[in-house]
The first five atom37 places (N, CA, C, CB, O) and aatype in JSON, in Angstrom:
{
  "aatype": [20, 20, 20, 20, 20, 20, 20, 20, 20, 20, 20, 20, 20, 20, 20, 20, 20, 20, 20, 20, 20, 20, 20, 20, 20, 20, 20, 20, 20, 20, 20, 20, 20, 20, 20, 20, 20, 20, 20, 20, 20, 20, 20, 20, 20, 20, 20, 20, 20, 20, 20, 20, 20, 20, 20, 20, 20, 20, 20, 20, 20, 20, 20, 20, 20, 20, 20, 20, 20, 20],
  "atom_mask": [
    [1, 1, 1, 1, 1],
    [1, 1, 1, 1, 1],
    [1, 1, 1, 1, 1],
    [1, 1, 1, 1, 1],
    [1, 1, 1, 1, 1],
    [1, 1, 1, 1, 1],
    [1, 1, 1, 1, 1],
    [1, 1, 1, 1, 1],
    [1, 1, 1, 1, 1],
    [1, 1, 1, 1, 1],
    [1, 1, 1, 1, 1],
    [1, 1, 1, 1, 1],
    [1, 1, 1, 1, 1],
    [1, 1, 1, 1, 1],
    [1, 1, 1, 1, 1],
    [1, 1, 1, 1, 1],
    [1, 1, 1, 1, 1],
    [1, 1, 1, 1, 1],
    [1, 1, 1, 1, 1],
    [1, 1, 1, 1, 1],
    [1, 1, 1, 1, 1],
    [1, 1, 1, 1, 1],
    [1, 1, 1, 1, 1],
    [1, 1, 1, 1, 1],
    [1, 1, 1, 1, 1],
    [1, 1, 1, 1, 1],
    [1, 1, 1, 1, 1],
    [1, 1, 1, 1, 1],
    [1, 1, 1, 1, 1],
    [1, 1, 1, 1, 1],
    [1, 1, 1, 1, 1],
    [1, 1, 1, 1, 1],
    [1, 1, 1, 1, 1],
    [1, 1, 1, 1, 1],
    [1, 1, 1, 1, 1],
    [1, 1, 1, 1, 1],
    [1, 1, 1, 1, 1],
    [1, 1, 1, 1, 1],
    [1, 1, 1, 1, 1],
    [1, 1, 1, 1, 1],
    [1, 1, 1, 1, 1],
    [1, 1, 1, 1, 1],
    [1, 1, 1, 1, 1],
    [1, 1, 1, 1, 1],
    [1, 1, 1, 1, 1],
    [1, 1, 1, 1, 1],
    [1, 1, 1, 1, 1],
    [1, 1, 1, 1, 1],
    [1, 1, 1, 1, 1],
    [1, 1, 1, 1, 1],
    [1, 1, 1, 1, 1],
    [1, 1, 1, 1, 1],
    [1, 1, 1, 1, 1],
    [1, 1, 1, 1, 1],
    [1, 1, 1, 1, 1],
    [1, 1, 1, 1, 1],
    [1, 1, 1, 1, 1],
    [1, 1, 1, 1, 1],
    [1, 1, 1, 1, 1],
    [1, 1, 1, 1, 1],
    [1, 1, 1, 1, 1],
    [1, 1, 1, 1, 1],
    [1, 1, 1, 1, 1],
    [1, 1, 1, 1, 1],
    [1, 1, 1, 1, 1],
    [1, 1, 1, 1, 1],
    [1, 1, 1, 1, 1],
    [1, 1, 1, 1, 1],
    [1, 1, 1, 1, 1],
    [1, 1, 1, 1, 1]
  ],
  "atom_positions": [
    [[87.86, 81.65, 114.14], [88.1, 80.61, 114.75], [87.2, 79.28, 115.22], [88.54, 81.13, 115.57], [87.66, 78.14, 115.12]],
    [[85.7, 79.6, 115.83], [84.7, 79.14, 116.27], [84.27, 77.98, 115.0], [83.72, 80.35, 116.64], [83.84, 76.84, 115.13]],
    [[84.53, 78.7, 113.87], [83.56, 77.84, 112.63], [84.5, 76.34, 112.69], [83.61, 78.83, 110.58], [83.99, 75.22, 112.73]],
    [[86.21, 76.65, 112.67], [86.7, 75.33, 112.63], [86.95, 74.58, 114.1], [87.98, 75.41, 111.84], [87.68, 73.59, 114.16]],
    [[86.43, 75.03, 115.02], [86.09, 74.11, 116.29], [84.64, 73.33, 115.98], [85.94, 75.14, 117.8], [84.51, 72.24, 116.54]],
    [[83.66, 73.74, 115.22], [82.56, 73.09, 115.1], [83.23, 72.14, 114.26], [81.33, 73.8, 114.62], [83.4, 70.98, 114.65]],
    [[83.53, 72.45, 113.42], [83.8, 71.65, 112.18], [84.99, 70.2, 112.72], [84.59, 72.92, 110.87], [84.7, 69.08, 112.29]],
    [[85.88, 70.31, 113.35], [86.53, 69.02, 114.46], [85.72, 68.4, 115.11], [87.43, 69.4, 115.59], [85.78, 67.17, 115.17]],
    [[84.49, 69.33, 115.94], [83.79, 68.4, 116.76], [82.68, 67.64, 115.55], [82.97, 69.3, 118.18], [82.6, 66.44, 115.81]],
    [[82.12, 67.88, 114.74], [81.69, 67.34, 113.57], [82.57, 65.89, 113.24], [81.86, 68.49, 112.43], [82.33, 64.75, 113.65]],
    [[83.6, 66.36, 112.41], [84.74, 65.54, 111.99], [85.01, 64.05, 112.86], [86.02, 66.53, 112.14], [85.19, 62.97, 112.3]],
    [[84.99, 64.22, 113.99], [85.31, 63.42, 115.42], [84.11, 62.85, 115.58], [85.74, 64.3, 116.81], [84.19, 61.62, 115.52]],
    [[82.55, 63.43, 115.83], [81.59, 62.55, 115.94], [81.66, 61.79, 114.76], [80.35, 63.12, 116.19], [81.29, 60.63, 114.98]],
    [[82.02, 62.01, 113.42], [81.88, 60.95, 112.53], [82.8, 59.95, 112.26], [81.66, 61.39, 111.52], [82.56, 58.77, 112.01]],
    [[83.67, 60.4, 112.32], [85.22, 59.22, 112.85], [84.73, 58.16, 114.09], [86.88, 60.39, 113.77], [84.91, 56.96, 113.87]],
    [[84.24, 58.48, 115.15], [83.73, 57.86, 116.07], [82.36, 56.66, 115.65], [83.39, 59.01, 116.97], [82.1, 55.57, 116.15]],
    [[81.79, 57.32, 114.72], [80.29, 56.55, 114.66], [81.29, 55.42, 113.35], [78.35, 57.9, 113.91], [81.09, 54.21, 113.32]],
    [[82.0, 55.9, 112.66], [82.62, 55.08, 111.33], [83.17, 54.02, 112.07], [83.85, 55.88, 110.3], [83.04, 52.85, 111.73]],
    [[83.98, 54.53, 113.38], [84.86, 53.44, 114.04], [84.0, 52.18, 114.82], [85.83, 54.23, 115.19], [84.3, 50.99, 114.92]],
    [[82.9, 52.87, 115.31], [81.81, 52.28, 115.94], [80.74, 50.78, 114.8], [80.83, 53.87, 116.32], [80.23, 49.69, 115.05]],
    [[80.93, 51.7, 113.57], [80.42, 50.39, 112.58], [80.97, 49.95, 112.13], [79.75, 50.32, 111.71], [80.42, 49.37, 111.2]],
    [[82.39, 49.72, 112.21], [83.07, 49.06, 111.78], [83.76, 47.86, 112.83], [83.8, 49.93, 111.19], [84.28, 46.83, 112.39]],
    [[83.65, 48.18, 114.25], [83.64, 47.52, 115.39], [81.79, 46.4, 115.47], [83.92, 48.99, 116.69], [81.55, 45.36, 116.09]],
    [[81.17, 46.97, 114.84], [80.37, 45.97, 115.2], [79.04, 45.96, 114.19], [80.03, 46.15, 116.73], [77.86, 45.69, 114.39]],
    [[79.87, 46.43, 112.89], [79.13, 45.94, 112.0], [79.02, 44.22, 110.94], [79.37, 46.98, 111.36], [78.01, 43.92, 110.3]],
    [[80.23, 43.39, 111.01], [79.72, 42.2, 111.2], [78.55, 41.74, 112.4], [80.83, 41.55, 111.33], [78.01, 40.64, 112.24]],
    [[78.28, 42.36, 113.28], [77.56, 41.86, 114.58], [75.84, 42.45, 113.8], [78.31, 42.89, 116.5], [74.88, 42.06, 114.47]],
    [[75.55, 43.12, 112.8], [74.41, 43.44, 112.21], [74.03, 42.24, 111.21], [74.58, 44.81, 111.55], [74.6, 41.8, 110.21]],
    [[72.52, 41.78, 112.06], [72.48, 40.5, 110.67], [72.03, 41.04, 108.87], [70.91, 39.16, 111.2], [71.73, 42.19, 108.56]],
    [[72.08, 40.13, 108.15], [71.73, 40.08, 106.97], [72.85, 41.43, 106.47], [69.97, 40.2, 106.81], [72.69, 41.36, 105.25]],
    [[73.69, 42.38, 106.66], [74.5, 43.8, 106.22], [75.28, 42.2, 105.66], [75.41, 45.41, 107.68], [75.6, 41.11, 106.14]],
    [[75.32, 43.05, 104.12], [75.99, 42.27, 103.28], [75.6, 40.91, 102.59], [76.92, 42.1, 103.89], [76.09, 40.43, 101.57]],
    [[74.73, 40.47, 103.3], [74.23, 39.36, 102.45], [72.96, 39.68, 102.2], [74.32, 38.0, 103.02], [72.22, 39.03, 102.94]],
    [[72.33, 40.48, 101.39], [71.07, 41.01, 100.73], [70.91, 39.74, 99.41], [71.34, 42.92, 100.08], [71.82, 39.06, 98.94]],
    [[69.48, 39.7, 99.06], [69.53, 39.71, 98.09], [70.23, 40.63, 96.8], [68.68, 39.58, 98.22], [69.77, 41.74, 96.58]],
    [[70.67, 40.42, 96.47], [71.49, 41.49, 94.79], [72.87, 41.81, 95.41], [70.51, 43.58, 94.2], [73.47, 42.61, 94.69]],
    [[73.59, 41.46, 96.52], [74.76, 41.54, 96.48], [75.41, 40.08, 95.8], [75.13, 41.93, 97.86], [75.24, 38.86, 95.79]],
    [[76.12, 40.97, 95.36], [77.37, 39.88, 94.09], [78.51, 39.66, 94.68], [78.01, 40.66, 92.49], [79.37, 40.48, 94.98]],
    [[78.48, 37.7, 94.98], [79.22, 37.44, 95.27], [79.81, 35.87, 94.73], [78.98, 37.81, 96.31], [79.13, 34.88, 94.97]],
    [[80.91, 35.77, 94.12], [81.72, 35.16, 93.33], [82.77, 34.39, 93.6], [82.05, 35.83, 92.72], [83.89, 34.89, 93.67]],
    [[82.51, 32.81, 93.8], [83.46, 32.26, 94.48], [84.23, 30.98, 93.37], [82.71, 31.71, 95.93], [83.72, 29.89, 93.12]],
    [[85.69, 31.53, 92.76], [85.93, 30.44, 92.22], [87.01, 29.49, 92.79], [86.15, 30.76, 91.04], [86.99, 29.12, 93.97]],
    [[87.86, 29.16, 92.01], [89.11, 28.18, 92.57], [90.01, 28.81, 93.46], [90.04, 27.63, 91.44], [90.09, 28.25, 94.55]],
    [[90.8, 29.93, 93.28], [91.5, 30.56, 93.5], [91.47, 32.56, 93.24], [92.26, 29.73, 92.94], [92.31, 33.43, 93.0]],
    [[89.7, 32.5, 93.53], [89.29, 33.86, 93.34], [88.21, 34.49, 94.32], [88.79, 33.94, 92.0], [87.11, 34.02, 94.01]],
    [[88.16, 34.92, 94.85], [87.06, 35.21, 95.38], [86.08, 37.01, 94.75], [87.64, 35.12, 97.02], [86.95, 37.65, 94.16]],
    [[85.36, 37.44, 94.73], [85.17, 38.53, 94.58], [83.91, 38.93, 95.06], [85.41, 38.77, 93.47], [83.0, 38.26, 94.57]],
    [[83.42, 40.1, 96.14], [82.41, 40.0, 96.9], [81.97, 42.01, 96.58], [82.94, 39.24, 98.71], [82.63, 43.0, 96.9]],
    [[80.93, 41.93, 96.03], [80.55, 43.16, 95.59], [78.83, 43.31, 96.59], [80.51, 43.14, 93.61], [77.8, 42.79, 96.16]],
    [[78.91, 44.17, 98.0], [77.38, 44.22, 98.33], [76.32, 45.51, 97.78], [77.34, 44.25, 99.94], [75.85, 46.48, 98.37]],
    [[76.22, 45.08, 96.51], [75.97, 46.22, 95.95], [74.3, 46.65, 96.5], [76.23, 46.02, 94.3], [74.05, 47.85, 96.65]],
    [[73.53, 45.9, 96.7], [72.02, 46.13, 97.37], [72.67, 46.39, 99.13], [70.69, 44.32, 97.11], [71.83, 46.98, 99.81]],
    [[73.33, 46.21, 99.53], [73.25, 46.68, 100.96], [74.13, 48.54, 101.06], [74.26, 45.19, 102.06], [73.93, 49.42, 101.89]],
    [[74.98, 48.55, 100.0], [75.28, 49.68, 99.72], [74.52, 50.35, 99.04], [76.21, 49.72, 99.3], [75.06, 51.4, 98.67]],
    [[73.67, 50.24, 98.75], [72.26, 51.15, 97.97], [71.25, 51.35, 99.22], [71.24, 50.07, 96.49], [71.26, 52.54, 99.55]],
    [[70.41, 50.58, 100.0], [70.01, 50.72, 101.35], [70.88, 52.04, 102.4], [70.27, 49.15, 101.91], [70.32, 53.06, 102.8]],
    [[72.12, 51.72, 102.63], [73.03, 52.63, 103.17], [72.7, 53.78, 103.14], [74.1, 52.6, 102.72], [72.24, 54.56, 103.97]],
    [[73.09, 53.86, 101.64], [73.46, 55.08, 100.94], [71.94, 55.73, 101.24], [74.0, 54.85, 99.16], [71.89, 56.9, 101.62]],
    [[70.6, 54.92, 101.05], [69.5, 56.01, 101.61], [69.22, 55.89, 102.84], [68.21, 55.99, 101.0], [68.27, 56.54, 103.29]],
    [[69.76, 55.26, 103.46], [69.74, 55.59, 105.18], [70.27, 57.14, 105.5], [70.93, 54.4, 106.11], [69.79, 58.0, 106.24]],
    [[71.5, 57.17, 104.6], [72.92, 58.22, 104.98], [71.83, 59.41, 104.39], [74.95, 57.92, 103.87], [71.66, 60.37, 105.15]],
    [[71.41, 59.42, 103.64], [70.87, 60.78, 102.75], [69.34, 60.8, 103.45], [70.83, 60.53, 100.65], [68.81, 61.77, 102.9]],
    [[68.53, 60.32, 104.23], [67.46, 60.82, 104.77], [68.04, 60.87, 106.35], [66.08, 59.91, 104.42], [67.32, 61.11, 107.32]],
    [[69.34, 60.63, 106.41], [69.2, 61.03, 108.15], [70.28, 62.43, 108.08], [69.96, 59.41, 109.56], [70.46, 63.13, 109.09]],
    [[70.94, 62.71, 106.82], [71.68, 64.18, 106.19], [70.45, 64.93, 105.8], [72.82, 63.99, 104.66], [70.4, 66.15, 105.98]],
    [[69.84, 64.51, 105.48], [68.21, 66.29, 104.8], [67.91, 66.18, 106.49], [65.73, 65.66, 103.09], [67.87, 67.31, 106.97]],
    [[67.74, 65.27, 107.37], [67.32, 65.96, 108.64], [67.82, 66.31, 109.42], [66.76, 65.6, 109.24], [67.36, 67.0, 110.33]],
    [[69.02, 65.9, 109.27], [69.81, 67.26, 110.08], [70.63, 68.34, 109.14], [71.08, 66.63, 111.19], [71.81, 68.58, 109.36]],
    [[70.09, 68.8, 108.38], [70.31, 69.86, 107.15], [69.69, 70.73, 108.11], [69.56, 69.67, 105.45], [70.34, 71.66, 108.59]],
    [[68.41, 70.51, 108.45], [67.44, 71.55, 108.69], [67.82, 72.61, 109.94], [66.07, 70.81, 108.99], [67.06, 73.53, 110.22]]
  ]
}
C-alpha cells in the first residue's frame, strides 16, 4: 500500500501544478502568441492552434521529467 500512497501524492502535486498553470497561464507573456502559432479569424469562425507553444512546453516537460527520473 505505500506505493499507492506515493502515486496519490504525485498525482496531487501534478494536479496542483496544472491548476496553477490554468490560473496564471494568461499572465505569462508571449505564451500562445509565439511565431508559428496558427490563428485564423474569419467572419463567423476563429481557429487557434498554438503549435510552437506546444512544442516548447513539450521540450521543457521532457527535460524536467528526464531530470526527475534519475
